[in-house]
C-alpha positions in Angstrom: 17.2 -11.2 34.6 20.7 -11.8 35.9 22.1 -15.3 35.2 23.1 -17.4 38.2 26.8 -17.3 37.3 26.9 -13.5 36.9 24.8 -13.1 40.0 27.3 -15.2 42.0 30.2 -13.3 40.6 28.7 -10.0 41.6 28.0 -11.3 45.1 31.6 -12.4 45.4 32.9 -9.0 44.3 30.5 -7.4 46.8 31.8 -9.6 49.6 35.4 -8.8 48.7 34.7 -5.1 48.9 33.1 -5.6 52.3 36.0 -7.5 53.8 38.8 -5.5 52.3 40.7 -3.8 55.2 39.8 -0.2 55.5 37.0 -0.1 52.9 33.3 -0.2 53.4 30.5 1.1 51.2 27.2 2.6 52.3 24.1 4.0 50.6 23.1 7.6 50.9 19.5 8.8 50.9 19.9 12.6 50.8 17.1 15.1 51.1 15.4 16.2 47.9 16.9 19.6 46.7 19.2 19.6 49.7 21.4 22.7 50.2 23.5 24.1 53.0 23.9 27.7 54.1 26.6 28.6 56.6 26.8 32.1 58.1 30.2 33.0 59.6 29.2 35.7 62.1 26.4 33.6 63.6 28.5 30.4 63.5 25.4 28.5 62.2 24.7 26.0 59.5 21.2 25.7 58.0 20.1 22.6 56.1 17.4 23.3 53.5 15.2 21.1 51.4 14.4 23.6 48.6 13.3 26.8 50.4 12.3 25.0 53.6 14.6 25.0 56.6 14.9 21.3 57.7 17.4 21.8 60.6 20.2 24.0 61.8 23.3 23.4 63.8 26.0 25.4 65.7 29.4 25.2 64.0 32.9 26.3 64.6 34.4 28.4 61.8 37.7 29.8 60.8 39.6 32.4 62.7 40.8 35.8 61.4 44.2 34.2 60.6 42.6 31.2 58.9 39.3 32.4 57.6 36.7 30.1 56.1 36.3 30.9 52.4 33.1 32.7 51.4 31.1 32.0 48.3 29.2 29.3 46.5 30.5 25.8 46.6 29.3 22.2 46.4 30.0 19.0 48.3 32.9 17.4 46.4 34.0 14.7 48.9 32.3 12.4 51.4 34.3 10.2 53.7 33.4 8.0 56.6 35.8 7.8 59.5 38.4 10.0 57.7 42.1 9.5 58.7 43.9 12.7 59.5 47.4 14.0 58.7 48.6 17.4 59.9 48.6 19.7 56.8 51.1 22.1 58.5 53.8 19.5 58.4 55.6 17.9 55.5 53.8 14.9 54.1 55.0 11.7 55.8 56.7 13.4 58.7 53.8 12.9 61.1 51.8 9.7 61.8 48.3 9.7 60.5 45.6 9.6 63.1 43.0 6.8 62.4 39.6 8.1 61.5 36.7 7.5 63.9 39.0 7.4 67.0 38.7 9.7 70.0 42.1 11.3 68.9 40.9 12.3 65.4 40.3 16.0 64.9 37.9 15.1 62.1 35.4 13.0 64.1 33.6 10.4 62.1 32.4 12.3 59.0 34.0 14.5 56.4 32.2 16.6 53.7 34.7 18.4 51.5 33.4 21.5 49.7 36.5 23.3 48.4 40.1 22.5 47.6 43.2 24.6 46.8 47.0 24.2 46.9 46.9 24.2 50.7 44.5 21.3 51.0 40.8 20.6 51.3 38.2 22.6 53.3 35.4 20.5 54.7 32.5 20.2 57.1 33.4 17.6 59.7 33.0 16.4 63.3 35.5 17.2 66.0 37.0 15.7 69.1 37.0 19.2 70.7 33.2 20.0 71.1 34.1 23.1 73.1 35.3 24.7 69.8 31.9 24.4 68.2 30.0 27.7 68.0 33.3 29.6 68.0 35.8 31.1 65.7 38.1 28.2 66.3 39.2 26.3 63.1 41.8 26.7 60.4 39.1 27.4 57.9 37.0 24.2 58.1 33.5 23.9 59.5 33.5 22.0 62.8 30.3 20.3 64.0 29.4 18.2 67.0 29.9 14.6 66.0 26.2 13.6 66.1 25.3 16.7 64.1 28.0 15.9 61.5 26.7 12.3 61.2 23.1 13.6 60.7 24.1 16.1 58.1 26.2 13.5 56.3 23.2 11.2 55.8 21.1 14.1 54.3 23.4 15.5 51.7 25.0 14.1 48.6 27.8 14.8 46.1 26.9 18.1 44.4 24.8 19.5 47.3 25.2 23.3 47.1 27.1 25.0 50.0 26.7 28.7 50.4 29.0 30.4 52.9 27.9 34.0 53.8 29.0 36.8 56.0 25.7 38.3 57.2 25.9 40.3 60.4 22.2 40.9 60.6 19.5 38.2 60.3 15.8 38.9 60.3 13.6 36.5 62.4 9.8 36.3 62.3 7.7 34.7 65.1 4.4 34.0 63.3 2.4 33.3 66.4 2.7 36.8 67.9 3.6 38.6 64.7 6.9 39.7 66.2 9.7 40.8 63.9 13.2 40.7 65.4 16.8 41.4 64.3 19.7 39.2 65.4 22.9 41.3 65.1 26.4 39.9 65.3 29.7 41.7 65.8 31.8 42.4 62.8 34.6 40.0 63.9 36.6 40.2 60.7 36.1 44.0 60.2 34.3 43.7 56.9 32.1 46.7 57.5 28.9 47.1 59.4 25.6 47.3 57.4 24.0 50.7 57.5 20.5 51.4 59.0 19.2 52.1 55.5 20.4 48.8 54.2 18.9 46.9 57.1 15.6 48.7 56.9 15.4 48.1 53.1 16.2 44.4 53.6 13.4 44.1 56.1 10.9 45.9 53.9 11.9 43.9 50.8 11.1 40.7 52.8 8.1 42.0 54.7 6.6 45.0 52.8 3.8 45.5 55.4 6.1 45.5 58.5 5.6 48.2 61.1 9.1 49.0 62.3 10.5 50.6 65.5 13.2 52.8 64.1 14.9 53.5 67.4 15.1 49.8 68.2 16.8 49.0 64.9 19.3 51.7 65.5 20.0 50.5 69.0 20.4 46.9 67.8 22.9 47.9 65.2 24.9 49.8 67.8 25.1 47.1 70.3 25.1 43.6 68.7 23.5 41.3 71.2 23.7 38.0 69.2 20.1 37.3 70.2 16.7 38.4 68.8 15.8 42.0 69.5 12.2 43.0 68.8 12.1 45.8 66.2 8.5 45.7 64.9 5.5 43.6 63.9 4.2 42.1 60.7 1.1 40.2 59.6 2.6 37.0 58.2 1.6 36.0 54.7 1.8 32.7 53.0 5.4 32.0 51.9 7.1 34.4 54.3 10.3 32.8 55.6 10.8 32.5 59.3 14.4 33.4 59.1 16.2 35.1 56.2 19.6 34.0 55.2 21.0 36.0 52.3 23.4 34.7 49.6 22.9 33.5 46.1 23.0 29.7 45.7 24.5 28.2 42.6 22.5 25.3 41.1 24.0 21.8 41.6 26.1 20.4 38.8 24.5 17.8 36.5 24.1 14.5 38.5 26.3 12.6 36.1 29.2 14.7 37.2 29.3 12.9 40.5 29.8 9.4 41.8 26.4 9.0 43.3 25.4 7.2 46.4 28.6 5.1 46.7 31.5 6.1 48.9 34.3 4.5 50.8 36.0 4.8 54.1 39.4 6.4 53.4 42.1 4.6 55.4 45.3 4.5 53.4 45.0 8.1 52.0 44.8 10.5 54.9 43.0 13.7 54.4 45.1 16.8 54.0 42.5 19.0 55.6 42.5 22.5 57.0 42.5 21.3 60.6 45.3 20.7 62.9 45.8 18.6 66.1 44.7 21.6 68.2 
């Protein structure tokens, strides 16, 4: 049991933290086994709990000149109302934009997942909602502000982030047994998947699928970015509704991270991959 003197001291420290200018702390209650999958061609972020899709969101991703990095990452930074400083200008030469304001390009939430000499890549809100769902960023992942806030509350330090470049997604509608392909253009010219590769992917996922070969070929020739019926399948227990490829690395040990305690960053603006535009 905590003694009265110690208890009062802890409460005093707690109160000081709360009233310090620019600093607030909050508790995080992430999903169990949360993981994030982002697919660049579809400009979509999927939130998983284990193997179950919990939610998905449209996102803005990097352009050809400023591509979003591909690969396996983890959430390394969480910031409420992040201040912003233009990373394309020398430090201190531009005035930082206060976080959480309508002028902030980072919105109200920041979830960093990778850092190099040029700054930190992150998932964040944006004050330019028209750029969400497009190839529009300098490498970061832009979300509508309410979506970023929802995601922020469901993930934690160490949550895996897998960023893929999958031009073809397989979609199953269990009610009518419809099997569809969603084909996206090869915006970054990484090479289109072949018919044989797509067919094998479908059959690996749904071995009993009855496929319309002509429709698959047509879908690959003319990416429509919407489901195209290519066959039928009798769903079995455990069949995913939507396939998103990409190997996910396990999260680091939990003692690697500062868990469930984070602060608003005010006096140390983020050197993010975003700019004022």
